[in-house]
C-alpha positions, 0 to 999 in steps of 0.5 A, spaced: 556 510 496 555 506 490 549 501 489 544 499 484 537 501 483 531 500 478 530 507 474 524 509 470 527 514 465 521 516 461 513 517 463 510 510 464 517 507 462 520 500 464 524 499 470 531 499 468 537 497 472 542 502 473 548 503 478 547 510 482 551 514 487 547 514 494 549 520 498 551 518 505 545 519 511 545 526 513 543 527 521 536 525 520 537 519 515 537 512 516 541 507 511 538 501 510 540 495 506 534 493 502 532 485 503 525 485 499 520 490 497 513 489 495 510 491 488 504 496 489 499 499 484 502 506 486 509 504 484 506 503 477 501 509 477 505 515 479 511 514 474 506 515 468 504 521 471 511 524 472 513 530 467 520 528 464 523 533 468 522 529 474 525 523 471 529 519 472 526 516 478 526 510 483 520 508 486 518 503 491 515 504 498 514 497 501 521 496 503 524 492 508 531 491 510 537 491 515 540 498 518 547 499 516 548 507 518 544 511 523 544 519 522 547 522 529 540 525 530 536 519 530 534 515 536 530 509 537 534 505 531 540 502 531 545 499 526 543 492 525 536 493 526 531 490 521 526 495 519 519 495 515 519 502 511 512 505 510 510 512 508 513 519 511 510 524 515 513 531 519 510 529 526 509 536 527 503 539 523 496 540 526 494 533 523 500 529 525 500 532 532 492 529 532 495 523 530 492 523 523 499 522 520 496 520 513 494 527 512 500 530 514 500 537 511 507 536 508 505 529 505 506 531 498 513 534 499 515 528 503 513 522 499 512 524 492 516 530 489 522 526 488 527 530 493 528 531 500 524 537 504 530 542 502 530 540 495 536 536 494 536 529 491 539 523 494 542 520 488 545 521 482 548 517 476 555 518 472 554 518 464 559 516 459 561 523 458 563 524 465 557 528 467 553 526 473 545 526 472 541 527 478 536 521 480 530 523 483 528 518 489 525 519 496 519 516 494 515 515 500 522 517 504 525 511 501 525 509 494 526 502 495 527 499 488 534 499 490 539 495 494 540 501 499 535 506 501 535 512 505 529 513 510 527 516 516 525 515 524 518 517 522 517 511 517 522 506 519 519 501 524 523 496 527 521 489 527 523 482 531 529 479 527 526 473 527 521 475 522 521 474 515 522 480 511 520 478 505 513 477 508 512 483 512 514 488 506 506 489 504 505 491 511 508 498 509 502 500 505 498 495 501 496 490 507 496 496 512 491 500 508 486 494 507 486 492 514 487 499 517 481 501 513 477 495 517 480 496 524 481 504 524 475 506 520 470 501 520 471 498 527 465 493 525 461 489 530 461 482 529 454 482 526 455 488 521 456 486 514 462 488 510 462 488 502 469 488 499 470 490 491 476 488 488 480 482 492 487 484 490 492 485 496 488 491 499 482 488 498 484 481 501 487 484 507 481 487 509 477 481 508 482 477 513 482 483 518 474 483 518 474 475 519 480 476 524 476 481 528 470 476 528 465 479 523 460 474 521 458 476 514 464 478 509 462 479 501 468 479 496 467 481 489 472 480 484 472 477 477 478 473 478 476 465 480 483 464 484 482 471 488 475 469 490 477 462 492 482 466 497 476 470 499 472 464 501 478 461 504 477 466 509 470 464 510 467 470 506 462 469 501 465 471 494 461 473 488 463 474 480 460 480 478 460 478 471 456 471 472 452 470 466 444 470 468 446 472 475 442 478 479 446 484 479 451 484 484 448 489 489 442 485 489 446 479 491 450 482 496 443 485 499 441 477 499 447 475 503 447 481 508 440 481 510 438 487 506 445 491 505 452 491 508 453 496 513 460 497 510 463 497 503 470 498 501 472 499 494 479 498 491 478 498 484 477 505 482 472 503 477 466 508 477 461 503 475 464 499 481 464 504 486 456 505 484 455 498 485 458 499 492 454 504 494 447 501 492 450 495 496 449 498 502 443 498 507 441 505 510 446 509 513 451 505 511 458 507 509 462 506 503 470 507 503 473 508 497 481 506 496 482 505 489 487 510 485 485 511 478 479 514 475 479 522 476 471 522 478 466 517 480 458 517 479 454 517 486 447 516 486 444 522 489 437 520 490 440 514 493 445 518 498 440 523 500 434 518 501 438 513 505 443 517 509 449 513 506 456 516 507 461 516 502 468 517 504 476 516 502 481 514 507 489 514 506 493 508 508 487 506 512 488 512 517 494 508 520 500 511 523 505 506 521 509 506 527 503 504 531 499 500 526 504 495 523 506 492 530 499 491 531 498 488 525 504 483 526 502 482 533 495 479 529 499 475 524 503 472 530 496 470 533 493 467 527 488 473 526 491 476 520 493 470 516 496 474 509 503 470 508 500 466 503 498 472 499 505 474 497 509 471 491 516 472 491 520 474 485 528 476 484 529 483 483 531 482 476 525 479 474 521 485 476 518 485 469 515 479 470 512 481 477 509 487 473 506 483 468 503 478 473 500 483 477 497 487 471 494 480 469 491 478 476 495 472 476 498 473 483 495 477 489 502 481 492 508 480 488 514 482 493 521 483 490 527 480 493 535 482 492 539 476 492 546 476 495 
């Protein structure tokens, strides 16, 4: 079928709207008409890393939409269903069978390689000379920077048709990662303080989840005043890391948390900030690094070895989208995960504006919406 998609044609290039030919869904695939897609840092980072031979490509991995066709081998999903599209997993390897679908042994192939597991691509475009060119996609099993996407039963989450799909798009990755880290990894008690470095979409989702869980002391560290104000709106303490004349961030965190936070979350991937997060912990505290960016971090070995602190990462907040996304939607409906106001919508044709605003930090979570 013919549809439209935003292509990246060279490493780190702009998003370019083009007509493409999308294959009909195979037995295990679901055709989704995309309504909205969240813009995530990963959508901007991954295309800068791809070699030219894996381009052009279509990214986008926080899609929502309406099911238009269902392969004969798919169950539990019907034409007309409203769905949130998240990451893929094979559901059959050891980690998947144990419930750790974020650590699927086939994750790289299923989410990042631009093709189906059998090596075929789902899209092509016709060139002026009459030839056709393969377009890489299948990004997170969706490539939802397009009017239509092929997805799968393992990454399609059916949601109530009364819900606003433009508000649910970030639940597919950004909100799921931040909230999942709090709920699935940390599982904090009310008296266990949390500090979050970086109050973007992932960080503020973590703040919202922690406050919704009843954590009494939550600290958010971010240089952007508007983002600190949002954190304060959740009842968190907000610190400006660059405040002139102020004590070092880790000292201010310790003062607010009675000697150090039980948990720290870093979303920035800035080595100096990761080190601040480590130093903000109490003895035997836990730091979870979520940011994608710097290839290496500096860890204070003396502090680590003398205090029993733990430094680890997490993929998607240890979430299983088929379980976690409905849970987060339930918390949202109950008023315990208030994140709608973090979303700013843009028409898909304004994708360049959404990228620029995201990089400038003037919006928390851009969501791109297709018009009729």
